[in-house]
NUVEXMAR-427032 format. One record per residue: residue in one letter; residue number from 1; x, y, z of N, C-alpha, C in turn. Coordinates in Angstrom, 1 decimal. Layout:
<pts>
<type->A&seq->NUM&n_x->X&n_y->Y&n_z->Z&ca_x->X&ca_y->Y&ca_z->Z&c_x->X&c_y->Y&c_z->Z>
...
</pts>
This chain:
<pts>
<type->M&seq->1&n_x->33.5&n_y->2.7&n_z->-7.2&ca_x->32.5&ca_y->3.1&ca_z->-6.2&c_x->31.7&c_y->1.9&c_z->-5.6>
<type->E&seq->2&n_x->31.7&n_y->1.8&n_z->-4.4&ca_x->31.0&ca_y->0.7&ca_z->-3.7&c_x->29.6&c_y->1.2&c_z->-3.3>
<type->I&seq->3&n_x->28.7&n_y->0.4&n_z->-3.6&ca_x->27.3&ca_y->0.7&ca_z->-3.2&c_x->26.9&c_y->-0.2&c_z->-2.1>
<type->N&seq->4&n_x->26.7&n_y->0.4&n_z->-0.9&ca_x->26.4&ca_y->-0.4&ca_z->0.2&c_x->25.3&c_y->0.2&c_z->1.1>
<type->K&seq->5&n_x->24.7&n_y->1.3&n_z->0.6&ca_x->23.6&ca_y->2.0&ca_z->1.3&c_x->22.9&c_y->3.0&c_z->0.4>
<type->P&seq->6&n_x->21.7&n_y->3.3&n_z->0.8&ca_x->20.9&ca_y->4.3&ca_z->0.1&c_x->21.6&c_y->5.7&c_z->0.2>
<type->I&seq->7&n_x->21.2&n_y->6.6&n_z->-0.7&ca_x->21.7&ca_y->8.0&ca_z->-0.6&c_x->20.8&c_y->8.7&c_z->0.5>
<type->K&seq->8&n_x->21.5&n_y->9.3&n_z->1.4&ca_x->20.8&ca_y->9.9&ca_z->2.6&c_x->21.0&c_y->11.4&c_z->2.7>
<type->I&seq->9&n_x->22.1&n_y->11.9&n_z->2.1&ca_x->22.3&ca_y->13.4&ca_z->2.3&c_x->22.7&c_y->14.0&c_z->0.9>
<type->E&seq->10&n_x->22.5&n_y->15.3&n_z->0.8&ca_x->22.7&ca_y->16.0&ca_z->-0.5&c_x->24.1&c_y->15.7&c_z->-1.1>
<type->E&seq->11&n_x->25.2&n_y->15.7&n_z->-0.2&ca_x->26.5&ca_y->15.5&ca_z->-0.7&c_x->26.7&c_y->14.1&c_z->-1.4>
<type->E&seq->12&n_x->26.0&n_y->13.1&n_z->-0.8&ca_x->26.1&ca_y->11.8&ca_z->-1.4&c_x->25.3&c_y->11.8&c_z->-2.8>
<type->Y&seq->13&n_x->24.2&n_y->12.5&n_z->-2.8&ca_x->23.5&ca_y->12.6&ca_z->-4.0&c_x->24.3&c_y->13.3&c_z->-5.1>
<type->E&seq->14&n_x->25.0&n_y->14.4&n_z->-4.8&ca_x->25.8&ca_y->15.1&ca_z->-5.8&c_x->27.0&c_y->14.2&c_z->-6.2>
<type->S&seq->15&n_x->27.6&n_y->13.5&n_z->-5.3&ca_x->28.7&ca_y->12.7&ca_z->-5.8&c_x->28.3&c_y->11.5&c_z->-6.6>
<type->T&seq->16&n_x->27.1&n_y->11.0&n_z->-6.3&ca_x->26.5&ca_y->9.9&ca_z->-7.1&c_x->26.2&c_y->10.4&c_z->-8.5>
<type->L&seq->17&n_x->25.7&n_y->11.6&n_z->-8.6&ca_x->25.4&ca_y->12.2&ca_z->-10.0&c_x->26.7&c_y->12.4&c_z->-10.8>
<type->K&seq->18&n_x->27.7&n_y->12.8&n_z->-10.1&ca_x->29.0&ca_y->13.0&ca_z->-10.8&c_x->29.5&c_y->11.6&c_z->-11.3>
<type->K&seq->19&n_x->29.4&n_y->10.6&n_z->-10.5&ca_x->29.9&ca_y->9.3&ca_z->-10.9&c_x->29.0&c_y->8.8&c_z->-12.1>
<type->M&seq->20&n_x->27.7&n_y->9.1&n_z->-12.0&ca_x->26.9&ca_y->8.7&ca_z->-13.1&c_x->27.3&c_y->9.3&c_z->-14.4>
<type->E&seq->21&n_x->27.7&n_y->10.6&n_z->-14.4&ca_x->28.2&ca_y->11.3&ca_z->-15.6&c_x->29.4&c_y->10.6&c_z->-16.2>
<type->T&seq->22&n_x->30.2&n_y->10.0&n_z->-15.4&ca_x->31.4&ca_y->9.4&ca_z->-15.9&c_x->31.1&c_y->8.1&c_z->-16.6>
<type->I&seq->23&n_x->30.0&n_y->7.4&n_z->-16.3&ca_x->29.7&ca_y->6.1&ca_z->-16.8&c_x->28.4&c_y->6.2&c_z->-17.6>
<type->F&seq->24&n_x->27.9&n_y->7.3&n_z->-18.0&ca_x->26.6&ca_y->7.5&ca_z->-18.6&c_x->26.4&c_y->6.7&c_z->-19.8>
<type->H&seq->25&n_x->27.4&n_y->6.5&n_z->-20.6&ca_x->27.3&ca_y->5.8&ca_z->-21.9&c_x->27.7&c_y->4.3&c_z->-21.7>
<type->A&seq->26&n_x->27.7&n_y->3.8&n_z->-20.5&ca_x->28.1&ca_y->2.4&ca_z->-20.3&c_x->27.0&c_y->1.5&c_z->-21.0>
<type->K&seq->27&n_x->27.5&n_y->0.4&n_z->-21.6&ca_x->26.7&ca_y->-0.6&ca_z->-22.2&c_x->26.0&c_y->-1.5&c_z->-21.2>
<type->P&seq->28&n_x->24.7&n_y->-1.8&n_z->-21.5&ca_x->23.9&ca_y->-2.7&ca_z->-20.6&c_x->24.7&c_y->-4.0&c_z->-20.4>
<type->N&seq->29&n_x->24.4&n_y->-4.7&n_z->-19.3&ca_x->25.0&ca_y->-6.0&ca_z->-19.0&c_x->26.5&c_y->-6.0&c_z->-18.9>
<type->T&seq->30&n_x->27.1&n_y->-4.8&n_z->-18.6&ca_x->28.5&ca_y->-4.8&ca_z->-18.3&c_x->28.6&c_y->-4.3&c_z->-16.8>
<type->K&seq->31&n_x->29.8&n_y->-4.4&n_z->-16.3&ca_x->30.0&ca_y->-4.0&ca_z->-14.9&c_x->29.6&c_y->-2.5&c_z->-14.7>
<type->E&seq->32&n_x->30.1&n_y->-1.7&n_z->-15.7&ca_x->29.7&ca_y->-0.2&ca_z->-15.6&c_x->28.2&c_y->0.0&c_z->-15.8>
<type->G&seq->33&n_x->27.6&n_y->-0.8&n_z->-16.7&ca_x->26.2&ca_y->-0.7&ca_z->-17.0&c_x->25.4&c_y->-1.1&c_z->-15.8>
<type->D&seq->34&n_x->25.8&n_y->-2.1&n_z->-15.1&ca_x->25.1&ca_y->-2.5&ca_z->-13.9&c_x->25.2&c_y->-1.5&c_z->-12.8>
<type->L&seq->35&n_x->26.4&n_y->-0.9&n_z->-12.7&ca_x->26.6&ca_y->0.2&ca_z->-11.7&c_x->25.7&c_y->1.4&c_z->-12.0>
<type->L&seq->36&n_x->25.7&n_y->1.7&n_z->-13.3&ca_x->24.8&ca_y->2.9&ca_z->-13.7&c_x->23.4&c_y->2.6&c_z->-13.4>
<type->E&seq->37&n_x->22.9&n_y->1.4&n_z->-13.6&ca_x->21.5&ca_y->1.0&ca_z->-13.3&c_x->21.3&c_y->1.2&c_z->-11.8>
<type->L&seq->38&n_x->22.2&n_y->0.7&n_z->-11.0&ca_x->22.0&ca_y->0.7&ca_z->-9.5&c_x->22.0&c_y->2.2&c_z->-9.0>
<type->L&seq->39&n_x->23.0&n_y->3.0&n_z->-9.6&ca_x->23.1&ca_y->4.4&ca_z->-9.1&c_x->21.8&c_y->5.1&c_z->-9.6>
<type->S&seq->40&n_x->21.3&n_y->4.8&n_z->-10.7&ca_x->20.1&ca_y->5.5&ca_z->-11.2&c_x->18.9&c_y->5.2&c_z->-10.3>
<type->F&seq->41&n_x->18.8&n_y->4.0&n_z->-9.8&ca_x->17.8&ca_y->3.6&ca_z->-8.9&c_x->17.9&c_y->4.4&c_z->-7.6>
<type->L&seq->42&n_x->19.1&n_y->4.4&n_z->-7.0&ca_x->19.4&ca_y->5.2&ca_z->-5.8&c_x->19.1&c_y->6.7&c_z->-5.9>
<type->V&seq->43&n_x->19.5&n_y->7.2&n_z->-7.0&ca_x->19.2&ca_y->8.7&ca_z->-7.3&c_x->17.7&c_y->8.9&c_z->-7.4>
<type->H&seq->44&n_x->17.0&n_y->8.0&n_z->-8.1&ca_x->15.6&ca_y->8.1&ca_z->-8.3&c_x->14.9&c_y->8.1&c_z->-6.9>
<type->E&seq->45&n_x->15.2&n_y->7.2&n_z->-6.1&ca_x->14.6&ca_y->7.1&ca_z->-4.7&c_x->14.9&c_y->8.3&c_z->-3.9>
<type->Y&seq->46&n_x->16.1&n_y->8.8&n_z->-4.0&ca_x->16.5&ca_y->10.0&ca_z->-3.2&c_x->15.6&c_y->11.2&c_z->-3.7>
<type->E&seq->47&n_x->15.5&n_y->11.3&n_z->-5.1&ca_x->14.8&ca_y->12.5&ca_z->-5.6&c_x->13.3&c_y->12.4&c_z->-5.3>
<type->L&seq->48&n_x->12.8&n_y->11.2&n_z->-5.2&ca_x->11.3&ca_y->11.1&ca_z->-4.8&c_x->11.1&c_y->11.7&c_z->-3.5>
<type->K&seq->49&n_x->12.0&n_y->11.6&n_z->-2.6&ca_x->11.9&ca_y->12.0&ca_z->-1.2&c_x->12.3&c_y->13.5&c_z->-1.0>
<type->H&seq->50&n_x->13.3&n_y->13.9&n_z->-1.8&ca_x->13.9&ca_y->15.2&ca_z->-1.5&c_x->13.9&c_y->16.3&c_z->-2.6>
<type->H&seq->51&n_x->13.5&n_y->15.9&n_z->-3.8&ca_x->13.5&ca_y->16.8&ca_z->-4.9&c_x->12.2&c_y->16.6&c_z->-5.7>
<type->K&seq->52&n_x->11.1&n_y->16.8&n_z->-5.1&ca_x->9.9&ca_y->16.6&ca_z->-5.8&c_x->9.7&c_y->17.7&c_z->-6.8>
<type->I&seq->53&n_x->9.3&n_y->17.3&n_z->-8.0&ca_x->9.1&ca_y->18.2&ca_z->-9.1&c_x->7.6&c_y->18.4&c_z->-9.2>
<type->E&seq->54&n_x->7.2&n_y->19.6&n_z->-9.1&ca_x->5.8&ca_y->20.0&ca_z->-9.2&c_x->5.4&c_y->19.9&c_z->-10.7>
<type->A&seq->55&n_x->4.2&n_y->19.5&n_z->-10.9&ca_x->3.6&ca_y->19.5&ca_z->-12.3&c_x->3.4&c_y->20.9&c_z->-12.8>
<type->L&seq->56&n_x->3.6&n_y->21.1&n_z->-14.1&ca_x->3.4&ca_y->22.4&ca_z->-14.7&c_x->1.9&c_y->22.6&c_z->-14.8>
<type->S&seq->57&n_x->1.5&n_y->23.9&n_z->-14.6&ca_x->0.2&ca_y->24.3&ca_z->-14.9&c_x->-0.1&c_y->24.3&c_z->-16.4>
<type->P&seq->58&n_x->-1.3&n_y->24.3&n_z->-16.9&ca_x->-1.5&ca_y->24.3&ca_z->-18.3&c_x->-0.8&c_y->25.5&c_z->-19.0>
<type->I&seq->59&n_x->-0.9&n_y->26.6&n_z->-18.4&ca_x->-0.3&ca_y->27.8&ca_z->-19.0&c_x->1.2&c_y->27.7&c_z->-19.0>
<type->E&seq->60&n_x->1.8&n_y->27.2&n_z->-17.9&ca_x->3.3&ca_y->27.0&ca_z->-17.9&c_x->3.7&c_y->26.0&c_z->-18.9>
<type->A&seq->61&n_x->2.9&n_y->24.9&n_z->-19.1&ca_x->3.2&ca_y->23.9&ca_z->-20.1&c_x->3.2&c_y->24.5&c_z->-21.5>
<type->L&seq->62&n_x->2.1&n_y->25.4&n_z->-21.8&ca_x->2.0&ca_y->26.0&ca_z->-23.1&c_x->3.2&c_y->26.9&c_z->-23.3>
<type->K&seq->63&n_x->3.6&n_y->27.7&n_z->-22.3&ca_x->4.7&ca_y->28.7&ca_z->-22.5&c_x->6.0&c_y->27.9&c_z->-22.8>
<type->F&seq->64&n_x->6.2&n_y->26.8&n_z->-22.1&ca_x->7.4&ca_y->26.0&ca_z->-22.2&c_x->7.4&c_y->25.4&c_z->-23.7>
<type->E&seq->65&n_x->6.3&n_y->24.8&n_z->-24.1&ca_x->6.2&ca_y->24.3&ca_z->-25.5&c_x->6.4&c_y->25.3&c_z->-26.5>
<type->M&seq->66&n_x->5.9&n_y->26.5&n_z->-26.3&ca_x->6.0&ca_y->27.6&ca_z->-27.3&c_x->7.5&c_y->27.9&c_z->-27.4>
<type->E&seq->67&n_x->8.2&n_y->28.0&n_z->-26.3&ca_x->9.6&ca_y->28.3&ca_z->-26.3&c_x->10.4&c_y->27.2&c_z->-27.0>
<type->E&seq->68&n_x->10.1&n_y->25.9&n_z->-26.6&ca_x->10.8&ca_y->24.8&ca_z->-27.2&c_x->10.6&c_y->24.7&c_z->-28.7>
<type->Q&seq->69&n_x->9.5&n_y->25.0&n_z->-29.2&ca_x->9.2&ca_y->24.9&ca_z->-30.6&c_x->9.4&c_y->26.2&c_z->-31.4>
<type->G&seq->70&n_x->9.9&n_y->27.2&n_z->-30.7&ca_x->10.2&ca_y->28.5&ca_z->-31.3&c_x->8.9&c_y->29.3&c_z->-31.8>
<type->L&seq->71&n_x->7.9&n_y->29.1&n_z->-31.0&ca_x->6.6&ca_y->29.8&ca_z->-31.4&c_x->6.5&c_y->31.0&c_z->-30.5>
<type->N&seq->72&n_x->5.9&n_y->32.1&n_z->-31.1&ca_x->5.5&ca_y->33.2&ca_z->-30.4&c_x->3.9&c_y->33.3&c_z->-30.4>
<type->Q&seq->73&n_x->3.4&n_y->34.3&n_z->-29.8&ca_x->1.9&ca_y->34.4&ca_z->-29.8&c_x->1.3&c_y->34.5&c_z->-31.2>
<type->I&seq->74&n_x->2.0&n_y->35.3&n_z->-32.0&ca_x->1.5&ca_y->35.5&ca_z->-33.4&c_x->1.5&c_y->34.1&c_z->-34.2>
<type->S&seq->75&n_x->2.6&n_y->33.4&n_z->-34.1&ca_x->2.7&ca_y->32.2&ca_z->-34.9&c_x->1.7&c_y->31.1&c_z->-34.4>
<type->L&seq->76&n_x->1.5&n_y->31.1&n_z->-33.0&ca_x->0.6&ca_y->30.1&ca_z->-32.5&c_x->-0.8&c_y->30.5&c_z->-32.9>
<type->A&seq->77&n_x->-1.1&n_y->31.8&n_z->-32.8&ca_x->-2.5&ca_y->32.2&ca_z->-33.2&c_x->-2.8&c_y->31.9&c_z->-34.7>
<type->K&seq->78&n_x->-1.8&n_y->32.1&n_z->-35.5&ca_x->-2.0&ca_y->31.7&ca_z->-37.0&c_x->-2.2&c_y->30.2&c_z->-37.1>
<type->Q&seq->79&n_x->-1.5&n_y->29.4&n_z->-36.4&ca_x->-1.6&ca_y->27.9&ca_z->-36.5&c_x->-3.0&c_y->27.5&c_z->-36.1>
<type->I&seq->80&n_x->-3.5&n_y->28.0&n_z->-35.0&ca_x->-4.8&ca_y->27.5&ca_z->-34.5&c_x->-6.0&c_y->28.3&c_z->-35.1>
<type->G&seq->81&n_x->-5.7&n_y->29.4&n_z->-35.7&ca_x->-6.8&ca_y->30.2&ca_z->-36.2&c_x->-7.5&c_y->31.1&c_z->-35.2>
<type->M&seq->82&n_x->-6.7&n_y->31.7&n_z->-34.3&ca_x->-7.2&ca_y->32.6&ca_z->-33.3&c_x->-6.5&c_y->33.9&c_z->-33.5>
<type->S&seq->83&n_x->-6.9&n_y->34.9&n_z->-32.8&ca_x->-6.2&ca_y->36.2&ca_z->-32.8&c_x->-5.1&c_y->36.2&c_z->-31.7>
<type->K&seq->84&n_x->-4.1&n_y->37.0&n_z->-32.0&ca_x->-3.0&ca_y->37.1&ca_z->-31.0&c_x->-3.5&c_y->37.6&c_z->-29.7>
<type->S&seq->85&n_x->-4.5&n_y->38.5&n_z->-29.7&ca_x->-5.0&ca_y->39.0&ca_z->-28.4&c_x->-5.7&c_y->37.8&c_z->-27.6>
<type->S&seq->86&n_x->-6.3&n_y->36.9&n_z->-28.3&ca_x->-7.0&ca_y->35.8&ca_z->-27.6&c_x->-5.9&c_y->34.9&c_z->-26.9>
<type->I&seq->87&n_x->-4.8&n_y->34.7&n_z->-27.7&ca_x->-3.7&ca_y->33.9&ca_z->-27.1&c_x->-3.1&c_y->34.6&c_z->-25.9>
<type->S&seq->88&n_x->-2.9&n_y->35.9&n_z->-26.0&ca_x->-2.4&ca_y->36.7&ca_z->-24.9&c_x->-3.3&c_y->36.7&c_z->-23.7>
<type->V&seq->89&n_x->-4.6&n_y->36.7&n_z->-23.9&ca_x->-5.5&ca_y->36.7&ca_z->-22.7&c_x->-5.4&c_y->35.3&c_z->-22.0>
<type->I&seq->90&n_x->-5.3&n_y->34.3&n_z->-22.8&ca_x->-5.1&ca_y->32.9&ca_z->-22.2&c_x->-3.8&c_y->32.8&c_z->-21.5>
<type->L&seq->91&n_x->-2.7&n_y->33.3&n_z->-22.1&ca_x->-1.4&ca_y->33.2&ca_z->-21.5&c_x->-1.3&c_y->34.0&c_z->-20.2>
<type->N&seq->92&n_x->-2.1&n_y->35.0&n_z->-20.1&ca_x->-2.1&ca_y->35.9&ca_z->-18.9&c_x->-3.0&c_y->35.4&c_z->-17.9>
<type->G&seq->93&n_x->-3.7&n_y->34.3&n_z->-18.1&ca_x->-4.6&ca_y->33.7&ca_z->-17.2&c_x->-5.9&c_y->34.4&c_z->-17.0>
<type->K&seq->94&n_x->-6.3&n_y->35.3&n_z->-17.9&ca_x->-7.5&ca_y->36.0&ca_z->-17.8&c_x->-8.7&c_y->35.3&c_z->-18.5>
<type->K&seq->95&n_x->-8.4&n_y->34.3&n_z->-19.3&ca_x->-9.5&ca_y->33.6&ca_z->-19.9&c_x->-9.1&c_y->32.1&c_z->-19.9>
<type->P&seq->96&n_x->-10.0&n_y->31.2&n_z->-19.6&ca_x->-9.7&ca_y->29.8&ca_z->-19.5&c_x->-9.5&c_y->29.2&c_z->-21.0>
<type->M&seq->97&n_x->-8.8&n_y->28.2&n_z->-21.1&ca_x->-8.6&ca_y->27.5&ca_z->-22.4&c_x->-9.8&c_y->26.8&c_z->-22.7>
<type->S&seq->98&n_x->-10.2&n_y->26.9&n_z->-24.0&ca_x->-11.4&ca_y->26.2&ca_z->-24.5&c_x->-11.0&c_y->24.7&c_z->-24.7>
<type->V&seq->99&n_x->-12.0&n_y->23.8&n_z->-24.8&ca_x->-11.7&ca_y->22.4&ca_z->-25.1&c_x->-11.1&c_y->22.3&c_z->-26.5>
<type->R&seq->100&n_x->-11.5&n_y->23.1&n_z->-27.5&ca_x->-10.9&ca_y->23.1&ca_z->-28.8&c_x->-9.5&c_y->23.5&c_z->-28.7>
<type->F&seq->101&n_x->-9.1&n_y->24.5&n_z->-28.0&ca_x->-7.8&ca_y->25.0&ca_z->-27.8&c_x->-6.9&c_y->23.9&c_z->-27.1>
<type->M&seq->102&n_x->-7.4&n_y->23.3&n_z->-26.1&ca_x->-6.6&ca_y->22.3&ca_z->-25.4&c_x->-6.4&c_y->21.1&c_z->-26.3>
<type->K&seq->103&n_x->-7.4&n_y->20.7&n_z->-27.1&ca_x->-7.3&ca_y->19.6&ca_z->-28.0&c_x->-6.2&c_y->19.9&c_z->-29.0>
<type->Y&seq->104&n_x->-6.2&n_y->21.1&n_z->-29.5&ca_x->-5.1&ca_y->21.5&ca_z->-30.5&c_x->-3.7&c_y->21.4&c_z->-29.8>
<type->L&seq->105&n_x->-3.6&n_y->21.9&n_z->-28.6&ca_x->-2.3&ca_y->21.9&ca_z->-27.9&c_x->-1.9&c_y->20.5&c_z->-27.7>
<type->H&seq->106&n_x->-2.8&n_y->19.6&n_z->-27.4&ca_x->-2.4&ca_y->18.2&ca_z->-27.2&c_x->-2.0&c_y->17.5&c_z->-28.5>
<type->Q&seq->107&n_x->-2.8&n_y->17.7&n_z->-29.5&ca_x->-2.5&ca_y->17.0&ca_z->-30.8&c_x->-1.4&c_y->17.6&c_z->-31.6>
<type->H&seq->108&n_x->-1.2&n_y->18.9&n_z->-31.5&ca_x->-0.2&ca_y->19.5&ca_z->-32.4&c_x->1.1&c_y->20.0&c_z->-31.7>
<type->L&seq->109&n_x->1.0&n_y->20.3&n_z->-30.4&ca_x->2.2&ca_y->20.7&ca_z->-29.7&c_x->2.7&c_y->19.6&c_z->-28.7>
<type->G&seq->110&n_x->1.9&n_y->18.5&n_z->-28.6&ca_x->2.3&ca_y->17.4&ca_z->-27.8&c_x->2.2&c_y->17.6&c_z->-26.3>
<type->I&seq->111&n_x->1.4&n_y->18.6&n_z->-25.8&ca_x->1.2&ca_y->18.8&ca_z->-24.4&c_x->0.3&c_y->17.7&c_z->-23.9>
<type->P&seq->112&n_x->0.7&n_y->16.9&n_z->-22.8&ca_x->-0.1&ca_y->15.9&ca_z->-22.3&c_x->-1.5&c_y->16.3&c_z->-21.8>
<type->A&seq->113&n_x->-2.5&n_y->15.6&n_z->-22.2&ca_x->-3.9&ca_y->16.0&ca_z->-21.8&c_x->-4.0&c_y->16.1&c_z->-20.3>
<type->H&seq->114&n_x->-3.4&n_y->15.3&n_z->-19.5&ca_x->-3.6&ca_y->15.4&ca_z->-18.1&c_x->-3.1&c_y->16.7&c_z->-17.5>
<type->I&seq->115&n_x->-2.1&n_y->17.3&n_z->-18.2&ca_x->-1.6&ca_y->18.6&ca_z->-17.7&c_x->-2.6&c_y->19.7&c_z->-18.1>
<type->L&seq->116&n_x->-3.1&n_y->19.6&n_z->-19.4&ca_x->-4.1&ca_y->20.6&ca_z->-19.8&c_x->-5.3&c_y->20.6&c_z->-19.0>
<type->L&seq->117&n_x->-5.7&n_y->19.4&n_z->-18.5&ca_x->-7.0&ca_y->19.3&ca_z->-17.8&c_x->-6.8&c_y->19.5&c_z->-16.3>
<type->S&seq->118&n_x->-5.6&n_y->19.8&n_z->-15.8&ca_x->-5.4&ca_y->20.0&ca_z->-14.4&c_x->-5.7&c_y->21.4&c_z->-13.9>
</pts>
């Protein structure tokens, strides 16, 4: 694959991703490793312009982490020392997260503080 221009259209983006899959495990400082690095840069630049990823809301981040960590409302409530109904009210957006709750989510579930504070 010859690299002589930036990615400009979706078809080029898709074909570049497919090429990257075939050389994904290339070792650094090899011909394929250098190609993977260049393709990664081109894909990143294209994605910045055409595939913006919106930041998660605090509630979306919490729901995502609960799913990732296999937690339900009851188990999260037990961990933090709250009632299931309090967790439910927060997850439904009817009550804001307290500072104590956000601090727990950051420290124990790994949710970035900037997301919790947004």
